[in-house]
C-alpha positions as CSV (number, residue, x, y, z in Angstrom):
1,M,84.7,143.8,-0.4
2,I,88.2,142.0,-0.4
3,P,87.8,139.6,-3.2
4,L,88.7,135.9,-2.6
5,V,90.2,133.4,-4.7
6,F,90.7,129.6,-3.8
7,Y,92.9,126.9,-5.2
8,Y,90.2,124.7,-5.7
9,N,92.3,121.4,-7.2
10,W,91.2,118.1,-6.9
11,L,92.6,117.4,-4.0
12,N,91.3,119.8,-2.0
13,R,88.0,120.7,-3.5
14,F,85.9,119.3,-0.7
15,S,87.3,121.0,1.9
16,F,86.7,124.5,0.1
17,N,83.4,123.2,-0.7
18,A,82.2,123.2,3.2
19,L,84.4,126.3,3.7
20,A,82.1,128.3,1.1
21,G,79.2,126.5,3.0
22,A,80.4,128.2,5.8
23,I,80.8,131.5,4.2
24,D,77.0,131.5,3.1
25,A,76.2,130.9,6.7
26,A,77.9,133.8,8.0
27,A,75.4,137.0,7.8
28,G,78.6,139.1,7.7
29,L,79.6,137.8,4.3
30,A,76.4,137.5,2.3
31,G,77.2,137.9,-1.3
32,L,81.1,137.7,-1.1
33,P,82.3,136.6,-4.2
34,I,84.9,133.4,-4.6
35,R,86.6,132.9,-7.3
36,L,87.7,129.2,-8.0
37,A,91.2,128.5,-9.7
38,Q,91.9,124.8,-10.8
39,T,95.5,125.0,-11.9
40,R,98.4,126.6,-10.2
41,D,98.8,129.3,-13.5
42,A,95.0,130.0,-13.3
43,F,95.1,130.7,-9.7
44,R,98.4,133.1,-9.8
45,G,96.6,134.8,-12.6
46,A,93.4,135.3,-10.6
47,A,95.0,136.8,-7.8
48,S,96.7,139.2,-10.0
49,A,93.6,140.2,-11.9
50,L,92.0,140.5,-8.3
51,V,94.9,142.9,-7.0
52,A,94.8,144.8,-10.3
53,R,91.0,145.4,-10.0
54,H,90.6,146.0,-6.5
55,G,93.9,147.1,-4.9
56,R,93.8,143.7,-2.4
57,A,92.9,140.1,-2.2
58,V,92.6,137.3,0.0
59,A,93.9,133.8,-1.7
60,A,92.6,130.4,-0.2
61,L,95.2,127.2,0.0
62,S,94.8,124.2,1.6
63,L,97.6,122.0,2.1
64,L,98.0,118.1,2.3
65,T,101.8,117.4,2.7
66,P,102.8,116.4,-0.5
67,Q,101.4,119.3,-2.0
68,F,103.6,121.5,0.7
69,E,106.8,122.3,-2.0
70,E,104.2,123.3,-4.8
71,M,102.4,125.3,-2.4
72,R,105.7,127.3,-1.1
73,S,107.2,127.8,-4.8
74,L,103.8,129.4,-5.6
75,A,103.8,131.3,-2.5
76,R,106.9,132.9,-3.5
77,E,105.6,133.7,-6.7
78,L,102.7,135.6,-5.5
79,R,104.6,137.1,-2.7
80,A,107.0,138.7,-5.3
81,D,104.0,140.0,-7.4
82,H,101.8,141.2,-4.8
83,S,103.8,142.1,-1.5
84,G,101.3,143.8,0.9
85,R,98.5,143.5,-1.4
86,L,97.7,139.9,-1.3
87,T,96.9,138.0,1.9
88,I,97.6,134.6,1.9
89,V,95.5,132.1,3.9
90,A,96.5,128.6,4.5
91,G,94.6,125.3,6.3
92,G,94.2,121.5,5.9
93,P,96.3,119.1,7.3
94,H,99.7,119.8,6.8
95,A,99.5,124.1,7.6
96,T,97.8,122.4,10.8
97,A,100.3,120.2,12.0
98,C,103.0,122.7,10.9
99,P,101.7,126.1,11.1
100,E,105.4,127.5,11.9
101,A,106.7,126.3,8.6
102,V,103.6,127.3,6.7
103,L,103.9,130.8,8.0
104,E,107.7,130.8,7.0
105,S,107.0,129.9,3.6
106,C,103.8,129.9,2.5
107,A,100.9,132.0,4.6
108,D,100.3,135.6,6.2
109,I,97.9,133.6,8.5
110,V,96.6,130.1,8.8
111,C,93.6,128.2,10.1
112,L,94.4,125.1,12.6
113,G,92.2,122.3,12.4
114,E,88.6,122.9,11.6
115,A,87.7,126.2,9.9
116,E,83.9,126.4,9.2
117,S,84.3,129.4,11.8
118,S,87.4,130.7,12.2
119,F,87.9,131.2,8.7
120,P,84.6,133.1,8.2
121,A,85.5,135.3,11.3
122,L,89.3,135.7,9.9
123,L,87.2,137.2,6.6
124,E,85.2,139.4,8.4
125,R,87.9,141.4,10.2
126,L,90.1,141.5,7.2
127,L,86.8,143.1,4.9
128,G,86.5,145.6,8.1
129,D,90.3,145.7,8.5
130,G,89.7,144.8,11.7
131,D,92.4,143.2,14.0
132,F,92.1,139.5,13.8
133,R,94.6,138.3,16.0
134,D,92.5,137.1,18.9
135,I,90.2,134.7,16.6
136,P,90.0,131.4,18.4
137,G,91.5,129.0,16.0
138,I,94.2,130.5,14.1
139,A,97.9,131.5,13.8
140,F,99.9,134.2,12.6
141,V,103.4,135.6,13.0
142,R,104.1,138.6,15.5
143,D,107.5,140.1,16.8
144,G,109.2,137.0,14.9
145,R,107.5,134.3,16.2
146,T,104.4,132.1,16.0
147,V,101.3,132.9,18.0
148,R,99.2,129.7,18.0
149,N,95.2,130.8,19.2
150,P,93.4,127.9,21.2
151,G,90.5,126.6,18.9
152,P,87.0,126.7,19.0
153,P,84.8,124.3,20.4
154,P,84.9,121.2,17.8
155,V,81.9,122.4,15.1
156,A,78.4,121.0,15.0
157,L,78.4,119.7,11.3
158,D,74.7,120.8,11.2
159,S,75.5,124.2,11.9
160,Y,77.2,124.3,8.4
161,G,76.7,122.8,4.6
162,S,79.4,120.4,3.4
163,F,78.5,122.2,-0.1
164,S,77.3,125.6,-1.2
165,P,74.5,125.1,-3.5
166,S,74.0,129.1,-4.3
167,R,77.5,128.6,-5.5
168,G,77.4,125.7,-7.5
169,M,80.0,124.2,-5.6
170,F,78.4,121.0,-5.0
171,G,80.5,117.4,-4.2
172,P,79.9,114.6,-1.2
173,I,77.8,115.4,2.4
174,E,79.9,114.4,4.8
175,I,78.1,112.3,7.3
176,T,80.7,112.0,10.1
177,R,83.9,113.9,11.7
178,G,86.5,112.2,13.7
179,C,87.4,108.5,13.8
180,A,88.0,106.3,17.2
181,F,90.7,104.9,15.8
182,A,93.7,106.7,15.4
183,C,95.8,104.7,13.2
184,N,99.7,105.8,13.7
185,F,100.0,106.5,10.1
186,C,97.0,108.9,9.7
187,Q,96.1,112.5,10.3
188,T,92.4,112.6,10.6
189,S,92.0,111.2,14.7
190,R,94.8,114.1,15.5
191,I,93.1,116.9,13.6
192,F,89.1,115.8,14.2
193,G,89.4,114.0,17.6
194,T,88.3,110.4,18.4
195,G,85.1,111.2,19.5
196,L,82.6,111.1,16.7
197,R,80.4,113.5,15.5
198,H,77.5,112.6,13.2
199,R,75.5,115.3,11.1
200,S,71.4,114.9,11.3
201,I,69.8,112.5,9.4
202,G,67.4,116.0,8.6
203,S,70.6,117.8,7.7
204,I,71.7,115.2,5.2
205,V,68.3,114.9,3.5
206,R,68.6,118.5,2.7
207,H,71.9,118.5,1.6
208,A,70.7,115.1,-0.8
209,E,67.5,117.6,-1.7
210,A,69.8,120.8,-2.5
211,L,72.1,118.0,-4.9
212,G,68.6,117.0,-6.6
213,R,67.9,120.7,-7.3
214,G,71.7,121.7,-8.9
215,R,70.5,118.6,-11.2
216,S,73.0,115.9,-9.5
217,R,71.7,112.5,-9.5
218,I,74.5,111.3,-7.4
219,V,74.5,111.5,-3.5
220,R,77.8,110.7,-2.2
221,L,78.3,109.9,1.8
222,L,81.8,111.1,2.9
223,S,83.1,109.8,6.2
224,P,86.2,108.2,8.0
225,N,84.7,105.0,8.3
226,A,81.4,104.2,6.2
227,F,79.4,102.2,8.5
228,S,80.3,104.0,12.0
229,Y,77.4,106.7,11.3
230,G,75.2,106.7,14.5
231,S,78.1,105.0,16.7
232,P,78.4,106.4,19.7
233,D,81.8,105.3,20.0
234,G,82.6,104.7,16.4
235,I,83.8,101.4,16.9
236,G,80.6,99.4,17.7
237,L,78.0,99.6,14.8
238,N,74.3,101.0,15.1
239,P,72.4,99.2,12.3
240,E,69.3,100.9,13.1
241,A,70.7,104.2,12.7
242,L,72.4,103.1,9.4
243,R,69.2,102.1,8.3
244,E,67.0,105.2,9.2
245,L,70.0,107.1,7.3
246,L,69.6,105.0,4.2
247,A,65.9,105.0,3.9
248,A,65.2,108.6,4.6
249,L,67.7,109.3,1.5
250,R,66.5,107.0,-0.4
251,D,62.5,108.5,0.1
252,A,64.5,111.9,-0.6
253,V,66.5,110.7,-3.7
254,S,64.6,110.9,-7.2
255,P,64.3,107.8,-8.6
256,R,67.0,108.1,-11.5
257,G,68.9,109.2,-8.5
258,R,72.4,107.4,-7.5
259,I,73.5,106.9,-3.5
260,L,76.9,106.1,-3.3
261,F,78.1,104.4,0.1
262,A,81.4,102.8,1.2
263,H,83.0,103.9,-1.8
264,F,85.3,106.9,-2.8
265,P,85.7,109.4,-1.3
266,S,85.1,106.9,1.9
267,E,86.1,103.4,3.0
268,A,84.7,100.9,5.2
269,R,87.1,99.3,7.8
270,P,86.8,95.0,7.3
271,E,85.4,93.8,10.6
272,H,82.5,96.7,10.0
273,V,81.7,94.7,6.3
274,T,79.1,92.0,7.5
275,D,76.3,90.6,5.9
276,D,74.1,92.8,8.1
277,T,75.5,96.4,6.7
278,L,75.9,94.5,3.5
279,D,72.2,93.9,3.2
280,L,71.4,97.2,4.3
281,L,73.7,98.6,1.2
282,E,72.0,96.2,-1.1
283,E,68.5,97.4,0.0
284,Y,69.1,101.5,0.1
285,A,72.3,102.1,-2.1
286,D,73.2,101.8,-5.8
287,N,77.3,101.6,-5.8
288,D,78.2,98.0,-7.2
289,E,81.8,98.1,-5.5
290,I,82.8,99.0,-1.9
291,V,86.2,100.6,-1.0
292,I,87.7,98.5,2.1
293,G,91.0,99.7,4.2
294,A,93.4,96.9,5.0
295,Q,96.7,98.6,4.8
296,S,98.7,95.4,5.4
297,G,98.6,92.2,5.2
298,S,101.4,91.4,8.0
299,P,100.0,90.8,11.8
300,R,103.1,92.6,13.2
301,M,102.6,95.6,11.1
302,L,99.1,95.9,11.9
303,E,99.5,96.1,15.2
304,A,102.6,98.6,14.7
305,C,99.8,100.7,12.9
306,H,97.1,100.6,15.9
307,R,95.0,99.0,13.1
308,R,92.7,96.9,15.6
309,H,91.6,94.5,12.8
310,T,93.1,91.2,11.9
311,V,94.2,89.9,8.5
312,E,91.1,87.3,8.9
313,D,88.9,90.3,9.0
314,V,90.3,91.5,5.5
315,V,89.5,88.4,4.2
316,R,86.3,87.7,5.5
317,A,85.2,91.1,4.5
318,V,86.2,90.5,0.8
319,A,84.6,87.4,1.0
320,A,81.1,88.5,2.1
321,A,81.0,91.6,-0.6
322,R,82.0,89.4,-3.1
323,R,79.1,86.9,-2.0
324,H,76.7,89.7,-2.4
325,G,78.0,90.7,-5.8
326,Y,80.0,93.4,-4.7
327,K,83.0,94.9,-6.8
328,V,85.8,95.6,-4.3
329,I,88.8,97.6,-4.0
330,V,91.2,96.8,-1.1
331,D,93.7,99.6,-0.1
332,F,97.8,98.7,1.3
333,I,100.4,100.7,2.4
334,F,103.8,99.8,1.2
335,G,107.1,100.9,2.9
336,L,105.5,101.3,6.5
337,P,108.2,102.1,9.2
338,G,109.7,98.8,10.3
339,E,108.0,96.9,7.6
340,E,110.7,93.5,7.0
341,P,110.6,91.4,3.9
342,S,108.9,89.3,5.7
343,D,106.1,91.5,6.2
344,V,105.7,92.5,2.5
345,A,105.8,89.0,1.7
346,S,102.8,88.5,4.1
347,T,101.1,91.6,2.4
348,L,101.6,89.9,-1.2
349,D,100.2,86.6,0.1
350,L,97.2,88.0,1.2
351,I,96.6,90.3,-1.9
352,G,96.5,86.8,-3.9
353,T,94.1,85.7,-1.8
354,L,92.5,88.9,-2.0
355,T,92.7,88.6,-5.9
356,G,91.8,85.2,-6.2
357,L,88.2,86.4,-4.7
358,G,87.9,88.9,-7.1
359,A,89.0,92.0,-5.2
360,R,91.3,94.6,-7.1
361,I,94.0,96.2,-4.9
362,H,94.9,100.1,-4.6
363,P,98.8,100.3,-3.7
364,H,99.9,103.1,-2.0
365,G,103.6,104.3,-1.0
366,F,104.1,105.5,2.9
367,M,104.6,109.2,3.9
368,P,105.2,109.7,7.1
369,L,102.5,112.7,8.0
370,P,103.1,115.3,10.5
371,G,101.4,115.1,13.8
372,T,101.5,111.4,13.9
373,P,102.9,108.8,15.8
374,F,104.9,107.9,12.5
375,A,106.0,111.4,11.6
376,A,109.6,111.1,12.4
377,S,109.8,107.4,11.2
378,P,111.2,107.5,7.7
379,P,109.5,105.0,5.1
380,S,111.5,101.3,4.8
381,G,111.4,101.7,1.3
382,I,109.8,99.8,-2.1
383,S,112.0,97.3,-3.5
384,P,112.4,96.0,-7.4
385,A,110.9,92.8,-6.3
386,V,107.5,94.0,-5.1
387,L,107.4,96.9,-8.1
388,Q,107.5,93.7,-10.3
389,A,105.5,91.8,-8.1
390,L,102.7,94.4,-8.0
391,E,103.3,94.6,-11.9
392,E,102.2,91.3,-12.5
393,I,99.2,91.7,-10.6
394,R,98.4,94.7,-12.6
395,K,98.8,92.7,-15.9
396,R,96.5,90.0,-14.3
397,R,93.7,93.2,-13.6
398,G,94.0,92.6,-10.1
399,M,95.2,96.7,-9.6
400,Y,93.0,99.1,-8.8
401,V,95.6,101.7,-10.9
402,N,97.8,101.6,-13.9
403,R,101.6,101.6,-13.5
404,E,102.1,104.8,-13.8
405,E,99.7,105.7,-11.2
406,I,101.6,103.2,-8.8
407,L,104.8,104.9,-9.0
408,R,103.7,108.1,-8.9
409,G,101.8,107.0,-5.6
410,F,104.9,105.6,-4.3
411,E,107.2,108.6,-5.2
412,S,105.2,111.1,-3.7
413,G,103.9,109.0,-0.4
414,A,100.5,109.7,-1.0
415,G,98.3,107.3,1.0
416,P,94.9,107.2,2.3
417,A,94.2,109.4,5.3
């Protein structure tokens, strides 16, 4: 049996949890051991140990765009150490959007988009020394050119787990996949589509019960747009489905358990933060804080990003959440393509209004992500005056992160998906 090691760092552990759940569901991979390595050195060391013991191994990487250079360097070292004996498989948003570059520098095989079916199928072929090149949803190099196989049908979430209880790989429960809004800076709709797929309430409850058996008191719900659960189009709300979901979870979670919704790793769209949705949170969930995506305070930039909400929607959402007693974090992106000083001034004005209401902001630096309409658009830049304005906000305790984290975020361009 070929041993498998995941580069299981904090940026991609949720993706690997889901892959482990998919492996658990594959009959041909029963009992497949997975080594988890949380640092670069640990990953390289685990790969070396597995190759030394078994003669060969599979190493799995999940790439976000800000990680590409690190992963390329790491793969170069692994290939130098174990040429021909280590198969490197990559997935994630950057590998999906740029398989040619990833195959050239990081991986032997790329799983494109959703990998719940392609990755286990690939492992089964590798275990049996079979030809993997007909598997849907993968990319590889043949005769010096990249081959992209057509993808499998969209994943039915109920067919796979969000995590692997048998391996102790716990995390948030993915309740919805896909996003109807297709913001121009975001990869989510390009990878998972604009049609929403919802996990059934029964499956979500079973996940929550598994968390309880794993001695986790916290049930986090994962969705690109928290309040979209049950919505047929992802734009309008389905309050009945939301209530049914949260009520079923409340019944399933122990009295000491905590349900966290509309909070990290999810956020809520501002137009969906209403008295009705906040009433549901108050009745059934346990978080005292919510995260709202604003991204800009400029109407012009909101339109350019295809956000499909207004500045007024953001103010109304924060005011409503504060009336209900919630602490609020609001995401903003600075350096968006085409952003003018007047747009930045509008954003800072909005931030002043929101912090005046008691919200904190979470600023990000724009990074062009491959596969998005803004992929070829360079960041507009972040001036020293903006950094100084943000520092003043931080000093007034209106910031979610500290100065060093702000600077790192702006340097890496790491922003919301």
